[in-house]
N, C-alpha and C positions, 0 to 999 in steps of 0.2 A: 433568265436570257443567255442565249448562245453566247454571246460576245462574253459576258463575264465569266461563264464557264471557260471559254477559252484563255482568256487571260488567268484562270487558277489553273488550268494543264498546263502554260508556260512556265508557271511559275513551280510548278511540281517539278517537272521534269527537268527546270534548269539547278533542282539543288542537286543534283548529281552532275552536273559540269566540273571540269577539272577547275582549279584553285586558280591555277595563273588564269584563266578566262572571267575571273571575277569582274576585270576592269573591260574585258573585251567581249566576246558572243555572248555571256549570260545575261552581260548589261543591255547591249544592244538588243537581244531577243526581245527581255523583259520590258525595253522602254517603247519597242515596237507593238506588241501584244497589248500596253496599255493604253497605247497612240490610238490602235483603233477602236476603243470600247470610247475613249475619252474625245477623241473628235467627233465618232458620231452623235456622243452627247450634245457636245457644244453646236455644232450643227442641228440636230433637233430642236434646240433652244432658241434657235434665231429664226427669226421670222421673215428674211426677205430670202425667195429661193436662191438666187445667185450667191449667197452668204452660205446658204445651205447646201448646195452643191459642191462647192470650194471645201468644207469641211466635210463632206461625203467623201471628197474623192482623195482627200488627205488620209483618210480612216482608212481608203479600201489601200494606197500604196504602201502604207503602213501593213496590212494585211498582208501582201506580196512578199513585203520586205521578210517578217517572220515567217510566212512561208518557208522562203529559201535558206533563212538562216534553220529552221526546223531539219530539211534536207540536211544543210550542213552539219548540224549536231549528228544525223544520223550517219552519214561519211567518214565522219570522225567516231565514231560508234561513243559517242555519248549517252545518246540514246536508242533503245531498243528498235525493231522494224514494227512492231506492234505500236508503239508511242507516237512512233512517226508517222502510223497508218490513222491512228486515233487523230491527231493535230491536224492533220490533211485533211479528213472529214470534216472537222470542224471549220475548218478555213476555208472549205468549197462550200461549206453550205451559209458562211456567213458573207462571203463573196458574191455569191448567187442572191443574197438577200440585198444585200449593196449595192450589187449592177443594178437591182431593179429600182429601185429609190433615186440611183442615178439618171438614172435613162430618163425614167418618168419626170424629174426635175429639169431635163435637157431642153424636155419638149417646151417649157414655160419662161426659160432662160435665152434672152439673146446675149452674144457671144460677141 
């Protein structure tokens, strides 16, 4: 599963973050990465389209948050350009999949 691979990637690259970031960016990007898959799973397990949509949107928001934190880590030289590109590619694939599911659900949900 692409989301699982993404979370494993996030955990791998954050092992090299500075120790002073353990409660800052390191913790935040790990929580955001986990939130992508955990909210997707919870949404998938729900039966009502409106509830599914809510969880998928939270998952998508967490993905965007983790993407920014990858960019920030690259700018701070905590990760390599290669790792950044790898993470960005994975995030873009997940984002496209989530966006497709969100768009399909929006057609069935009255807001």
